[in-house]
ZAVEXDREN-271054 format. One record per atom (N, C-alpha, C, CB): x, y, z; residue number from 1; atom name. Coordinates in Angstrom, 1 decimal. Glycine has a CB too. Layout:
% residues N
        X        Y        Z   pos   site
        X        Y        Z   NUM     CA
...
***
This chain:
% residues 69
        X        Y        Z   pos   site
     52.3     48.2     68.6     1      N
     51.5     47.6     69.6     1     CA
     50.4     48.7     70.0     1      C
     52.3     47.1     70.9     1     CB
     49.2     48.3     70.1     2      N
     48.1     49.1     70.5     2     CA
     48.3     49.4     72.0     2      C
     46.7     48.4     70.2     2     CB
     48.4     50.7     72.5     3      N
     48.7     51.0     73.8     3     CA
     47.9     50.2     74.9     3      C
     48.6     52.4     74.0     3     CB
     46.7     49.8     74.7     4      N
     45.9     49.2     75.7     4     CA
     45.8     47.7     75.4     4      C
     44.6     49.9     75.8     4     CB
     46.6     47.1     74.5     5      N
     46.4     45.8     74.1     5     CA
     46.6     44.8     75.3     5      C
     47.3     45.4     73.0     5     CB
     47.5     45.1     76.2     6      N
     47.8     44.1     77.3     6     CA
     46.5     44.2     78.2     6      C
     49.1     44.5     78.2     6     CB
     45.9     45.3     78.4     7      N
     44.8     45.4     79.3     7     CA
     43.5     44.6     78.6     7      C
     44.4     46.9     79.5     7     CB
     43.4     44.8     77.3     8      N
     42.4     44.1     76.7     8     CA
     42.5     42.6     76.8     8      C
     42.3     44.5     75.3     8     CB
     43.8     42.1     76.7     9      N
     44.0     40.6     76.7     9     CA
     43.8     40.1     78.2     9      C
     45.4     40.2     76.1     9     CB
     44.2     41.0     79.2    10      N
     43.9     40.6     80.6    10     CA
     42.4     40.5     80.7    10      C
     44.4     41.8     81.6    10     CB
     41.7     41.4     80.4    11      N
     40.2     41.4     80.4    11     CA
     39.6     40.2     79.9    11      C
     39.6     42.5     79.7    11     CB
     40.0     39.9     78.6    12      N
     39.5     38.8     77.9    12     CA
     39.8     37.4     78.6    12      C
     40.2     38.8     76.5    12     CB
     41.0     37.2     79.1    13      N
     41.4     36.0     79.8    13     CA
     40.7     35.9     81.0    13      C
     42.9     36.0     80.1    13     CB
     40.6     36.9     81.8    14      N
     39.9     36.9     83.1    14     CA
     38.5     36.7     83.0    14      C
     40.2     38.2     83.9    14     CB
     37.8     37.2     82.0    15      N
     36.3     37.0     81.8    15     CA
     36.1     35.6     81.3    15      C
     35.7     38.1     80.7    15     CB
     37.0     34.9     80.8    16      N
     36.8     33.5     80.3    16     CA
     37.5     32.5     81.0    16      C
     37.0     33.4     78.9    16     CB
     37.9     32.9     82.3    17      N
     38.7     31.9     83.1    17     CA
     37.9     30.7     83.5    17      C
     39.3     32.6     84.4    17     CB
     38.5     29.6     83.0    18      N
     37.8     28.3     83.4    18     CA
     38.9     27.4     83.8    18      C
     37.0     27.8     82.3    18     CB
     39.8     27.8     84.7    19      N
     40.9     27.1     85.1    19     CA
     41.8     26.5     84.0    19      C
     40.4     26.0     86.0    19     CB
     41.9     27.1     82.9    20      N
     42.8     26.7     81.9    20     CA
     44.1     27.3     82.3    20      C
     42.3     27.0     80.5    20     CB
     45.2     26.6     82.3    21      N
     46.5     27.1     82.7    21     CA
     47.4     27.1     81.6    21      C
     47.1     26.3     83.9    21     CB
     47.1     26.6     80.4    22      N
     48.0     26.6     79.3    22     CA
     47.5     27.4     78.1    22      C
     48.2     25.2     78.8    22     CB
     48.4     28.3     77.6    23      N
     48.0     29.1     76.4    23     CA
     48.9     28.7     75.2    23      C
     48.2     30.7     76.7    23     CB
     48.3     28.4     74.1    24      N
     49.0     28.2     72.8    24     CA
     48.8     29.3     71.8    24      C
     48.4     26.9     72.1    24     CB
     49.9     29.8     71.4    25      N
     49.8     30.9     70.4    25     CA
     50.6     30.6     69.1    25      C
     50.3     32.4     71.0    25     CB
     50.0     30.1     68.1    26      N
     50.7     29.7     66.9    26     CA
     51.3     30.8     66.1    26      C
     49.8     28.9     66.1    26     CB
     50.9     32.1     66.4    27      N
     51.4     33.2     65.7    27     CA
     51.8     34.2     66.7    27      C
     50.4     33.8     64.8    27     CB
     53.0     34.1     67.3    28      N
     53.3     34.8     68.5    28     CA
     53.6     36.3     68.4    28      C
     54.5     34.2     69.1    28     CB
     54.1     36.7     67.2    29      N
     54.4     38.1     66.9    29     CA
     55.3     38.7     67.9    29      C
     53.1     38.7     66.9    29     CB
     54.9     39.9     68.5    30      N
     55.7     40.6     69.4    30     CA
     55.7     40.1     70.8    30      C
     55.3     42.0     69.4    30     CB
     54.8     39.1     71.1    31      N
     54.9     38.5     72.4    31     CA
     53.8     39.0     73.5    31      C
     56.3     38.6     72.9    31     CB
     52.9     39.8     73.0    32      N
     52.0     40.3     74.0    32     CA
     51.2     39.3     74.7    32      C
     51.1     41.3     73.4    32     CB
     50.7     38.3     74.0    33      N
     50.0     37.2     74.6    33     CA
     50.8     36.5     75.7    33      C
     49.5     36.2     73.5    33     CB
     52.0     36.3     75.3    34      N
     53.0     35.5     76.2    34     CA
     53.2     36.3     77.5    34      C
     54.4     35.3     75.4    34     CB
     53.4     37.6     77.4    35      N
     53.6     38.5     78.5    35     CA
     52.4     38.5     79.4    35      C
     53.9     39.9     78.1    35     CB
     51.3     38.6     78.8    36      N
     50.0     38.6     79.6    36     CA
     49.8     37.2     80.2    36      C
     48.8     39.0     78.8    36     CB
     50.1     36.2     79.5    37      N
     49.9     34.8     80.1    37     CA
     50.8     34.6     81.4    37      C
     50.2     33.7     79.0    37     CB
     52.0     35.0     81.2    38      N
     52.9     34.8     82.4    38     CA
     52.4     35.7     83.5    38      C
     54.3     35.1     82.0    38     CB
     52.1     36.9     83.3    39      N
     51.6     37.8     84.4    39     CA
     50.2     37.2     85.0    39      C
     51.3     39.3     83.7    39     CB
     49.6     36.5     84.3    40      N
     48.3     35.8     84.9    40     CA
     48.6     34.4     85.4    40      C
     47.2     35.7     83.8    40     CB
     49.9     34.1     85.5    41      N
     50.4     32.8     86.0    41     CA
     49.9     31.6     85.1    41      C
     49.9     32.7     87.4    41     CB
     49.9     31.8     83.9    42      N
     49.6     30.7     82.9    42     CA
     50.8     30.2     82.3    42      C
     48.7     31.1     81.9    42     CB
     50.8     28.9     81.9    43      N
     52.0     28.4     81.0    43     CA
     51.7     28.8     79.6    43      C
     52.1     26.8     81.2    43     CB
     52.7     29.1     78.9    44      N
     52.6     29.6     77.6    44     CA
     53.6     28.9     76.5    44      C
     53.0     31.0     77.6    44     CB
     53.0     28.6     75.4    45      N
     53.7     28.1     74.3    45     CA
     53.5     28.9     73.1    45      C
     53.5     26.8     74.1    45     CB
     54.5     29.5     72.5    46      N
     54.3     30.4     71.3    46     CA
     55.3     29.9     70.1    46      C
     54.6     31.9     71.7    46     CB
     54.7     30.0     68.9    47      N
     55.5     29.8     67.8    47     CA
     55.6     31.1     66.9    47      C
     55.0     28.7     67.0    47     CB
     56.8     31.4     66.3    48      N
     57.0     32.4     65.5    48     CA
     58.0     32.1     64.5    48      C
     57.1     33.6     66.2    48     CB
     57.8     32.2     63.2    49      N
     58.8     31.9     62.2    49     CA
     59.7     33.1     61.7    49      C
     58.2     31.2     61.0    49     CB
     59.1     34.3     61.9    50      N
     59.8     35.5     61.5    50     CA
     60.9     35.9     62.6    50      C
     58.8     36.7     61.2    50     CB
     62.1     35.8     62.2    51      N
     63.3     36.0     63.1    51     CA
     63.2     37.3     63.7    51      C
     64.6     35.8     62.4    51     CB
     62.8     38.3     63.1    52      N
     62.7     39.7     63.6    52     CA
     61.6     39.7     64.8    52      C
     62.3     40.6     62.4    52     CB
     60.5     39.1     64.6    53      N
     59.6     39.0     65.7    53     CA
     60.0     38.2     66.9    53      C
     58.3     38.6     65.2    53     CB
     60.8     37.1     66.6    54      N
     61.3     36.3     67.6    54     CA
     62.2     37.1     68.5    54      C
     62.0     35.1     67.1    54     CB
     63.1     38.0     67.9    55      N
     64.0     38.8     68.7    55     CA
     63.2     39.8     69.4    55      C
     65.0     39.5     67.8    55     CB
     62.2     40.5     68.8    56      N
     61.4     41.4     69.4    56     CA
     60.7     40.9     70.7    56      C
     60.4     41.9     68.4    56     CB
     60.1     39.7     70.5    57      N
     59.4     39.0     71.6    57     CA
     60.3     38.8     72.7    57      C
     58.7     37.7     71.2    57     CB
     61.5     38.1     72.4    58      N
     62.5     37.9     73.4    58     CA
     62.9     39.1     74.2    58      C
     63.7     37.3     72.8    58     CB
     63.2     40.2     73.4    59      N
     63.5     41.4     74.1    59     CA
     62.5     41.9     75.1    59      C
     63.7     42.5     73.1    59     CB
     61.2     41.9     74.6    60      N
     60.1     42.3     75.5    60     CA
     60.0     41.5     76.7    60      C
     58.7     42.3     74.7    60     CB
     60.2     40.2     76.6    61      N
     60.0     39.3     77.7    61     CA
     61.2     39.5     78.7    61      C
     59.9     37.9     77.3    61     CB
     62.4     39.8     78.1    62      N
     63.5     40.1     79.0    62     CA
     63.1     41.4     79.8    62      C
     64.7     40.4     78.1    62     CB
     62.7     42.3     79.2    63      N
     62.4     43.6     79.8    63     CA
     61.3     43.6     80.8    63      C
     62.0     44.6     78.9    63     CB
     60.1     43.0     80.3    64      N
     58.9     43.0     81.2    64     CA
     58.8     41.9     82.2    64      C
     57.7     42.9     80.3    64     CB
     59.4     40.8     81.9    65      N
     59.3     39.6     82.8    65     CA
     60.7     39.1     83.4    65      C
     58.7     38.3     82.0    65     CB
     61.8     39.6     82.9    66      N
     63.1     39.2     83.4    66     CA
     63.5     37.8     83.0    66      C
     63.1     39.3     84.7    66     CB
     63.0     37.2     81.9    67      N
     63.3     35.9     81.5    67     CA
     64.2     36.0     80.2    67      C
     62.1     35.1     81.3    67     CB
     65.0     34.9     79.9    68      N
     65.9     34.9     78.9    68     CA
     67.1     35.7     79.1    68      C
     65.2     35.2     77.7    68     CB
     67.5     35.8     80.3    69      N
     68.7     36.5     80.7    69     CA
     69.8     35.6     81.1    69      C
     68.4     37.5     81.8    69     CB
***
């Protein structure tokens, strides 16, 4: 992951905030967009078919958000 990726996503979402509360990510990967969405109090739906990335995203969300425990 790029070290400042979360900050860049925060900036992007905040600059384009138009009261959208739902984020759809069809290629979830490591879960960065999911984590940022939850930190910005948005609902999030993500899809990932690669089981390695699913595990990675779940572990990151456990660590950073305290979910899936």
